[in-house]
C-alpha positions in Angstrom: -6.0 -1.5 13.7 -5.3 -3.0 9.7 -1.7 -2.3 8.0 -3.8 0.2 5.8 -5.1 2.5 8.2 -1.6 2.9 9.8 -0.3 3.7 6.9 -2.7 6.3 6.1 -2.1 7.7 9.0 2.1 8.1 8.6 1.2 9.8 5.1 -0.5 12.4 7.1 2.0 12.7 9.3 4.6 12.7 6.3 2.7 15.7 4.7 3.7 17.5 8.0 7.1 16.6 8.7 8.3 17.0 4.3 6.0 21.1 4.8 9.0 22.2 5.8 10.0 23.2 2.2 12.7 22.4 -0.6 16.6 24.0 0.2 20.5 24.0 -0.2 20.5 20.0 -0.6 22.3 17.5 1.4 24.5 14.4 0.4 23.6 10.7 0.6 26.4 8.4 2.2 27.6 5.9 0.3 25.0 2.6 0.4 21.9 4.6 0.5 18.9 5.9 -1.4 15.8 8.1 -0.6 12.8 6.1 0.2 14.6 2.4 0.4 15.7 0.8 3.0 19.5 -0.6 2.6 21.7 -2.6 4.8 24.6 -0.2 5.4 27.7 -0.6 7.2 28.4 2.1 10.0 32.5 1.5 10.8 33.9 2.4 14.2 29.4 2.6 15.6 30.3 0.8 18.6 30.8 -2.9 17.0 27.4 -2.2 15.4 29.2 -3.9 11.7 26.0 -3.4 9.4 22.4 -1.9 10.0 19.0 -1.4 8.0 18.9 2.3 7.6 16.1 3.7 5.7 16.0 7.3 4.3 12.8 9.3 3.6 11.7 10.2 0.2 13.1 14.2 -0.4 15.9 13.3 2.6 18.6 15.4 0.7 16.1 18.0 -1.2 14.4 19.1 2.8 16.2 22.1 4.4 15.9 20.9 8.3 16.9 18.0 9.7 14.8 14.9 10.1 14.0 12.9 13.3 15.4 9.3 14.0 14.1 6.3 15.7 15.8 3.5 16.8 14.2 -0.1 16.5 16.1 -2.9 18.7 15.0 -6.0 17.5 14.1 -9.4 19.9 16.4 -12.2 21.2 15.8 -14.2 18.3 16.4 -11.4 15.4 20.9 -12.4 16.8 23.2 -13.3 14.9 24.7 -12.4 11.2 21.6 -12.7 9.2 20.4 -9.4 8.6 17.1 -10.3 7.2 15.6 -11.5 10.6 16.2 -7.6 11.7 12.9 -6.7 9.5 10.5 -9.1 10.3 9.1 -7.2 12.8 8.4 -3.7 13.9 9.1 -0.3 12.1 12.1 -2.2 9.7 9.0 -4.5 8.4 6.9 -1.6 7.5 9.4 0.4 6.0 9.8 -2.4 3.4 5.8 -2.7 3.1 4.9 0.8 2.9 7.7 2.6 3.3 7.3 5.4 1.3 5.0 7.2 4.1 7.6 6.4 6.6 8.4 10.1 7.4 11.7 9.9 9.3 15.1 8.1 9.4 15.0 4.3 10.4 17.9 3.0 11.8 17.5 -1.1 12.9 21.0 -2.1 14.2 21.2 -5.8 15.0 23.3 -7.8 17.7 25.8 -10.6 17.6 24.5 -13.8 19.1 24.2 -14.2 22.4 24.7 -10.2 23.2 22.5 -7.8 24.5 21.4 -3.9 24.2 24.5 -2.1 26.1 23.4 1.4 26.7 27.0 2.9 26.1 26.7 1.1 23.1 23.6 2.6 21.4 24.6 6.1 22.7 27.8 5.5 20.3 25.6 4.2 17.8 23.1 7.8 18.0 26.4 10.0 17.3 28.0 7.8 14.5 24.8 8.3 12.8 24.4 11.8 14.0 27.8 12.6 12.7 26.7 10.6 9.3 22.7 11.3 8.6 21.1 14.6 9.0 19.4 13.7 12.5 17.2 16.2 14.2 19.1 15.9 17.9 16.1 17.1 19.3 13.9 14.4 17.6 15.5 11.3 18.4 13.3 8.4 19.8 13.2 4.6 20.4 11.3 1.4 20.3 12.2 -2.2 20.6 10.4 -5.6 21.4 11.4 -8.5 24.0 15.1 -7.8 24.6 14.9 -4.4 23.0 12.1 -3.4 25.2 14.4 -3.9 27.5 17.3 -2.4 25.7 15.1 0.9 25.1 14.2 1.1 28.9 18.0 1.1 30.0 18.9 3.4 27.3 16.4 6.3 28.7 17.7 5.3 31.8 21.3 5.8 31.9 21.5 8.6 28.9 18.3 10.3 28.9 19.9 13.0 26.7 19.8 11.2 24.0 15.9 10.4 23.3 12.8 12.4 23.0 10.9 9.5 23.5 10.7 5.4 23.8 7.8 2.5 23.2 8.6 -0.4 24.6 6.8 -3.7 23.6 6.9 -6.2 26.0 10.0 -5.1 27.7 11.2 -4.1 31.4 13.7 -2.1 32.7 14.7 -1.1 36.0 12.2 0.5 38.4 14.6 1.9 40.5 16.8 3.2 37.6 13.7 5.4 35.9 13.8 8.5 38.0 16.8 9.5 35.8 14.7 9.3 32.4 11.6 11.2 33.9 11.7 13.6 31.4 11.3 10.9 29.1 7.5 10.1 27.7 7.2 6.4 27.6 4.6 4.4 25.9 4.4 1.0 26.7 2.6 -1.7 25.3 2.2 -5.8 26.9 0.1 -8.7 26.9 -1.7 -9.9 29.9 -1.3 -13.4 29.4 2.5 -13.0 28.7 4.9 -15.6 30.3 8.0 -14.6 28.7 8.5 -11.2 30.4 5.7 -10.7 33.1 3.3 -8.1 32.7 4.3 -6.7 36.3 7.8 -6.5 35.2 7.1 -3.6 32.8 3.9 -2.3 34.8 6.3 -1.4 37.7 8.9 0.6 35.8 5.4 2.6 34.5 4.4 2.8 37.7 7.6 4.1 39.5 8.0 6.8 36.8 4.8 8.3 37.3 5.4 8.5 40.6 9.1 10.0 40.1 6.7 12.5 38.1 7.4 11.0 34.7 4.9 10.8 31.9 3.9 7.3 30.8 1.0 5.1 29.4 0.9 1.3 29.4 -1.5 -0.6 27.0 -2.4 -4.0 27.6 -4.2 -6.3 25.3 -6.4 -8.9 27.1 -5.4 -12.6 26.1 -2.0 -11.8 24.6 0.9 -13.6 25.4 4.0 -12.6 24.4 3.3 -11.2 21.1 2.6 -8.1 22.4 4.5 -6.8 18.9 1.4 -7.9 16.5 -1.2 -5.2 17.8 1.1 -2.9 18.9 3.0 -2.0 15.9 -0.5 -2.0 14.2 -1.2 1.3 16.7 -2.5 4.0 14.3 -1.2 6.4 16.6 2.0 5.0 17.9 4.7 6.4 15.5 3.0 9.3 14.5 3.5 9.8 18.6 7.2 9.0 18.4 8.0 11.4 15.9 6.1 14.2 17.3 8.0 13.9 20.5 10.5 16.3 21.3 13.7 16.7 23.9 12.8 18.4 27.2 
């Protein structure tokens, strides 16, 4: 599915989410702006010194709080060059057609050699909720490769944080997923992935289903580790994430 169709789908979702009406207004933190993705410093947020933060158009005017999507990058985007984080996934979409992204989008960056730790991600979420108009019942997360592993681990350790996750070419611990049975999963993988074999994510999906959870796994034939390209072109992915409500 091409990017134009994806943006059209998001535009329809935006119309629904924005239909809540105008209101009292809300201050926008320094360094941020509506309808723009900004490099933002969030002091005290579990050591994540900088991140990309997108605020949707109409952020300050809408009465209701906004859904939040957290994006976790892969191992190749770690370090101090924040531009790397925008190479793939939702932060790239926010730059290319972000006027149609009807949520708050937070894209933190790991230090070189670091991994996504659930305790840090939980602390980051608490910091975001304290500074932004986040709907705590509509927080979702997606990530690719190392970030896909990160969203599985986060949901297992702190299932109360998340309404849904979408791991792309990721994996988790099948023995731990019963703890997140209330968190629906929409996963993606390539059947020729030699970096993170498909079987590792399939095992998590199977275990979650066996525990009574809801999970789907889209497998791309002939695709290697780069499952993120077709996954983030799925026109149903972001609308599905934004429609989920914490159980």
